[in-house]
N, C-alpha and C positions, 0 to 999 in steps of 0.2 A: 504494500500500500504506500510505502514511502516514495516509490517511483512515481506513482500517480500524483502525490501531493507536491512533488517538486517538478512535475512535467510542464507546468505553466504558471505564470504569475497572474495574480488576481488584482484588479483595480476596484476599489470601493469608493464610489462617489456619493457622499452624504454631507449635507450642509451643517447638520448638528454635530459639532465636534465631539461631544461626549459619546454619542452613538457611534460615530465613525471610529473612535478609539476603542470602544467595546468590541465592535465587529472585527477590527484589525487584530486586537488582542486574542480573541477566540480563534480566528482563522490561523494566526501564527502559532498559538498554543497547540493547535491540532497538527502543526507541521507544514501548513501551507505558506507559500511566499505571497505576501500581500502588501500593496501600497494604497495610500488614501489621498483623496482630494476633496475640496469643499463644494464644488459645483460643476456644471456641465462644461463650462469654458476650460477650467483646469483639467478636467477629464479628457477633453478633446486634445489638449496639448500633450498630456502624458501618453495618451494612446498613439499620438503621432510620433513620439520620440522614443518609445520603448515597446517591446513586444509583450503583449498580454494574451492570456488564453481565456479569460473570463472577466466580464464586467458586471459588478453588482452596483446598481444605481438607485438612488431615491427618485421618486417622481417629481416632487415639488422642491426645487432648488432655485436660488437666485441666479441671475445672469443667463442661464440656460437650463431648462428643466430636463429631466431624464428622458421623456418621450422625444423631445427635439434632438437631444444628443443621439439617441438610437436611430431616429429617422435619418440624421446626417450620416451616421456610420453606414446604414444600409444603402443610402443613396451613393456612397463611395464604393460600394461593393463589399463592405466588411461583413463577414458572416460569423463573427465572434459570438459565442453564446452570451446571453444577457439575462440577468435576474433583475426584475424591477420591483421595488418595494415602495409602499406608501402608507402613511397614517390616515389619510383621508381619501377614500375612493370616490373620485369625481368622474370616473370613466368606467366603462364595462371591461372588467379584467379579461374576459374571454376574447372580446373584440381586439383589445390592445395586444394580447399575446399573438393572435392570428395575424394582425396587421404588421407587427414589428418582428415576428419570429422569435418571441421570447421563450426562454426555458421555463420561466414561472413568473407569476405576479404575486408577491407576498404582501399581505396586509399587516401593518404594524399594529400592535406588538405581535410578534410571532415567536414561537419557541426556537431558540438558537439551534437546536438539533435539526429542525426542519431545514434551515439554511445549510448546515454542515452536510446533511445527507444530499441535498441538491448539488452542492459544490463537489462533493466526492463523485457523484454521478456524472456531472459535466466533465470533470477532469478525467474520469474513466473513459469517456468517449474520446477525448483527445489522446489519451494514452493508448487506447485500442487502435486508433487510426495510425499512430506512429509505430507501435510495437506489438500489437495484438496478433494472435495466430491467424495466418491467412489474410491479414488486413481486414478482418471482420469489423463492421461498424456496429457496435452495440452500445446501448446506454446502460451502463452498469459499472461495477467496479470489480477488479480482479481480487479474488480471495484465494486462500490455500486450496479450495475445492473447485477452482475455475471461476466462471462468471456468476456473479450474484446480482439479481436485479435490484434496483434502488426503489424503495417504496415511495408512493406519492408524498408530497410535502404536507398534505393535509389541508392547507389553505390555498395552495397554488392551483389554478384551474386547469393547468396542463400537466398531467402526471407523466413522469418519465416512462418511456416505452422501450422494450427490448425488441430490436429488429434482427431477425434471422435472415441472412442472405443465402 
């Protein structure tokens, strides 16, 4: 599992410093490599200057919100997995996930375990594409017994899916 955790860097875009620091602390405590920023403008700069495998972004942020950030990334052809989170749902999460190709839309507050399971699953996809047997694309994580599917996050409208090719 350590290979999965170090296979990609995570960028956390959250304007509330205390929450950003908690998210970064927990991700790093689990062995993930994670950086943070305070808004969509900073996130766009960091994404342009460094390689990341996952973006976790807040919906409501100053200067550039999470949806605008993801729309710009998608318009540029970026297919990076994105988890969007929000404390106030002003949009339909299912529609936003479909429109922007999100991994999940998490409503705050959410159990940290939900986020950690999603992150492990997403990085498992990246790991499988780079180093998995036969190049299989699966959403899951490698365990000592092979591939283990990642259970839904509970609050995210798009549950992870195992694809057998």
